[in-house]
Each structure stands twice: as C-alpha cells, then as structure tokens.
N, C-alpha and C positions, 0 to 999 in steps of 0.2 A: 326405185332409186332412193326414196325416202327411207325405206326399210333398212337397207345396208348402212346408211348414215346413222340412223337411230340405234342400230345394233352396235356399231363402232363407238358411238358416243356413250352408250350404256356400258360397254366393256371398258372404255377409258375411265369413266367415273368409278366403276367398281375396282379397277386396278389401282387408281389413285387413292381411293378410300382405304384399301388394304394396306398400301404403303404408308399412308398417314397414320393409321392405327398402329402399325408395327413401329414406326418412328416414335410415336408418342409413348408406346410401351418401353422402348429403349431409353427415352429421356426420363421417364418416371423411375426406371430402375437406376439410372445414374444419380438421381436426387437422393437415394437412400444410402449411397456409398459415401463414407467420410472422405473429405478432400485432404489428401496427404500434403498439399502445399500450404494449408492453413490450419495447422493443428492448434488445439486450445493452448493458450499460453500458461505454462506451469510456473515459469519464473517471472517475477514482477519486480521492477525497480520502483522504490518508493522514496519519498522525501518528506520527512517531518521538519517543521520549521516553527519558529516563534520569534516575535518581535514586540518589544515593549519599551516605551519611553516614559513610563510613570516612575518618578523618583530617580531617574538615571537612564542608562541605555542598556538594553538586554537583547542579544541576538543569539539564536540557536539554530543550527542546521544538523539534520540527522539523516543522511542518505542510508538506505537499506536495500537489501536484496532478499526477497522471500520466495519460497517454493510452495506451491499449492499442493498439499498432500491429498486432499479430497475437497468436496464442495463446502465442507464446514471448517477445515483446519489448514493452517499455513504456518510455516516456520522459516526463520532466516536469521540474518546477522546484519549489523550495520556499524557505522562510524558515528561519533558524536563530536560536535564542536559547539562550545558555549562561550560567549563573551558578555561580561557584565561590568558596567562601570557606573559609579556614582561620583560625580565631579568632586575632586579634592578630598574624597573619603576612601574609596576602595576601587580596585580593578581586579577582576578575576577572569582567568582564561582556563577553560577546561577542554581537554581532548581525551577521547576514549573510544571504547567499542562496546557493542551490546549484542545479546542474543535475544531473539524475539519469538513469541508464539502467539498466534491469533486463533480464536475459536468463534464461530458464528452460530450460536444455538438456534436463533430464529432470524428470519429475514430482517435486515436493517439494524440488528443489534450485534455489535462486535465486542468480544472480550479479549483482553490482552494480558500477557505475562512477559516481563522483560527483566533480564539481568544485565546490569551495566557496570563496567569498571572504568574509572576516569582518573586521569592525572590532573591535579589542580595546581595552578600557579596563582597565588593570591598576594596582593600588595595592599595592606591596610595603611593607607597614607596618613590617616589621622593619628595612628600610634607608631608609625615607622616600622611596623612588623611586616616582613616578607616571608612567606612560607610556601613550601611545595609539599604536597602529600597526595596519597591515593584515596579515593572515595569509592565505595561500593554501594550500589542501589539495587533493590529488588522491588520492581513495580508490579502491581496488579491493577487492572482498570477495565473500564467499559466505555463504549462510545456508540454513536449513531452513524450508520453508513449513509451519508447524504446521497451519494451516487455510487455506482460500483467502483469508482476510482478515488473518491474523497470520503474520509471519515474524520469525525471530531469527537472528543470526549475528555475524560480525565483519568489519571492514574494515581495510585497511592504508593509511596515508598515504604515498604515494610521495615527497612533497615534505617530509617531516618533517625538521626541524632542531632538535635538542635545545636549542640555545642561543636559538632565536627562536620556536619553535612555542608556541602556546597550549595544545597537548595535551602531557600528561606522557609519552605513549608513542605510537609510530606505530600501534599496534593499538587499535582502538576497537570495543567491542561495540555491537550495535544491536538494537532491537526496533521493528518497524513494524506499525501497524494501519491497514488501509484500510477505507473506508466505501463 
C-alpha cells in the first residue's frame, strides 16, 4: 500500500516540476518582449523658467516640446514669455517662439543650440519712450543634467547687440524641467 502512494506522489511531484519549469520558461520569454503598452517616450514636454527680484521684477516662462531623435540628440520648438519691470523706470514684455536642439555628448553634460524670434514691447518711463520691435537671438550653451528631468546651465547669445537687445547681457542662465 505504501508503494502505490509513493509512486503516485513521485509522479505528481515530477509532473508539477515539469509544469513549473515550462511556466517559468514562458515567463522568462515574456520578459524579453518589449511591452507595447509602455513605449519609450520620444516626445517630452519641457518648461524653462526664471524669476528674479534683484533691481526690479523679472519673470520668464518657456514651455517647449522636444522629440528624442536618439539617446544623444533631441530637437523641438517652444514659446517664450518674458516680463521685466524696474519701478518707475522701465517695463518690457516679450513674446516669441524658438527652435531648440539638445546634444548630450557624455552623461550629465547637455549642450544646447536655440534660435529665438521675439516681439518686444518696451516702455522706458524715465524718458517717455515707448517702442515695439523684433529681436532675434541665437544661443549656444551647456548645462548639467541634475536628474533625467531637470537640467541647469547657461547659454550665450551670438547675436547680442547691447544697444538693441532685450537682454541686458549675452549670457543667460537656464533651468529646464521636462515631463
């Protein structure tokens, strides 16, 4: 009586082991297949921003949309909004658009090129001059990628003209957050 029970038990263990090995093999093969429901995000929404209260008020927002070309390159476009005010002296509002290019030559280092076209509305209160004009900027820069979604650095305006530019310096710091 013990022998048939032992034989049945041994047969059950062997059958269960075979099923378990087959099931594990199927699970392992599923792990190597790309999940079509969670593809790598090629499009990223980003937001550049700036805030400064030294010598007045300065606010800038720059939403952008970039497309990841490969692991090192991305390109996109965005909108620009800047507001600068120095009490009783000057108020400047700028709106525009830009084209962006990012290159990551090594991990954590991001380089950027940006072409921007901006419409400027400036009120120089101390002189009574109000003017509207277009300003063009061509930036090149570099930054540190703090996390995969946050980078900070500086860019330089190659077209900077101190008598005409809306910027007070050719160097502009940046912080960009992507979603």
